[in-house]
C-alpha positions in Angstrom: 20.1 2.0 -11.2 16.7 3.6 -11.6 13.4 1.7 -12.2 12.6 0.2 -15.6 10.8 3.1 -17.5 9.6 0.7 -20.2 7.8 -1.5 -17.6 6.4 1.6 -16.0 4.9 2.7 -19.4 3.4 -0.8 -19.9 1.8 -0.6 -16.5 0.4 2.9 -17.1 -1.0 1.8 -20.5 -2.7 -1.3 -18.9 -4.2 0.8 -16.1 -5.5 3.4 -18.5 -6.9 0.7 -20.8 -8.8 -0.6 -17.8 -10.0 3.0 -17.0 -8.3 2.9 -13.6 -7.5 6.2 -11.9 -4.1 5.9 -10.3 -1.3 7.8 -8.8 2.5 7.2 -9.0 5.0 7.6 -6.2 8.8 7.4 -6.6 10.4 5.6 -3.7 13.8 4.0 -2.9 14.8 3.9 -6.6 11.6 2.3 -7.6 8.1 3.4 -8.6 4.9 2.6 -6.9 1.4 2.7 -8.4 -1.5 3.6 -6.1 -5.2 3.2 -6.5 -7.6 4.7 -4.0 -4.6 5.9 -2.0 -3.4 2.3 -1.5 -0.4 0.6 -3.0 -1.4 -1.5 -6.0 1.9 -2.6 -7.5 5.4 -1.2 -8.2 8.7 -1.7 -10.0 11.8 -2.7 -8.1 15.3 -3.4 -9.4 17.0 -6.5 -8.0 20.4 -5.2 -7.1 22.2 -8.5 -7.5 20.9 -9.4 -11.0 20.0 -5.8 -12.0 16.8 -7.2 -13.4 13.3 -5.6 -13.1 10.8 -7.1 -10.7 7.1 -6.3 -10.5 6.1 -5.8 -6.9 2.5 -6.9 -6.5 0.1 -6.5 -3.6 -2.2 -9.4 -4.0 -3.3 -10.2 -0.5 -2.5 -13.2 1.7 -5.0 -15.6 0.1 -3.6 -15.2 -3.4 0.0 -15.0 -2.0 -0.2 -18.6 -0.9 -1.2 -19.8 -4.3 0.8 -17.6 -6.5 4.1 -18.0 -4.6 4.3 -21.5 -5.9 4.9 -20.3 -9.5 8.5 -20.3 -10.6 8.4 -16.6 -11.7 7.3 -15.5 -8.2 9.5 -14.6 -5.3 8.6 -13.5 -1.7 8.9 -9.8 -1.3 11.7 -9.5 1.2 13.3 -6.1 1.9 14.3 -6.6 5.5 15.1 -10.3 5.7 11.5 -11.2 6.5 9.0 -11.8 3.7 6.0 -9.5 3.6 2.9 -11.7 3.3 0.4 -10.6 0.7 3.2 -9.0 -1.5 5.3 -10.8 -4.1 7.9 -10.1 -6.7 7.4 -11.3 -10.2 10.5 -11.8 -12.3 10.8 -10.5 -15.9 9.9 -14.0 -17.1 6.5 -13.7 -15.5 5.7 -10.3 -17.1 7.2 -10.7 -20.5 3.9 -10.6 -22.4 1.0 -8.1 -22.1 -1.3 -11.0 -21.2 1.0 -12.0 -18.3 1.3 -8.4 -17.1 -2.4 -8.0 -17.3 -2.9 -11.1 -15.1 -0.8 -9.6 -12.3 -2.3 -6.1 -12.5 -5.8 -7.6 -12.5 -4.9 -9.7 -9.4 -3.7 -6.5 -7.7 -6.8 -4.6 -8.6 -9.0 -7.5 -7.3 -7.3 -7.2 -3.9 -7.2 -3.4 -3.8 -10.7 -2.8 -2.4 -9.8 -5.2 0.5 -6.4 -3.6 1.2 -6.0 -1.1 4.0 -4.6 2.3 3.2 -1.4 3.5 4.9 -1.9 6.1 7.5 -0.9 9.5 6.0 2.3 10.9 7.4 2.1 14.0 9.5 3.7 17.0 8.0 6.6 18.5 10.1 6.0 22.0 11.3 
């Protein structure tokens, strides 16, 4: 199952309304939004429930606080949670106000985030 295109449009609209310059990158069946060449947030489909999850890069400080909310899950692709990243269930991004909260939190952390090293092109 591919990512939720409706959620992708909602995120695009919010970022444009905030006058944020962003890029998109399709990866592993999901969609990643990048600001300043750093991952901001993304869309992931939970394969067990087939529901959409917002993947948010919020940093370790906010991670400790936000993870206590019932709509938040640790981001865990490999069996080990990635600190500073969380999943937000559909219940936590139902309204535009809720989605705006999470995107704003991601944007607040983005200047502090480290960019991934660019991959070398194969010759």
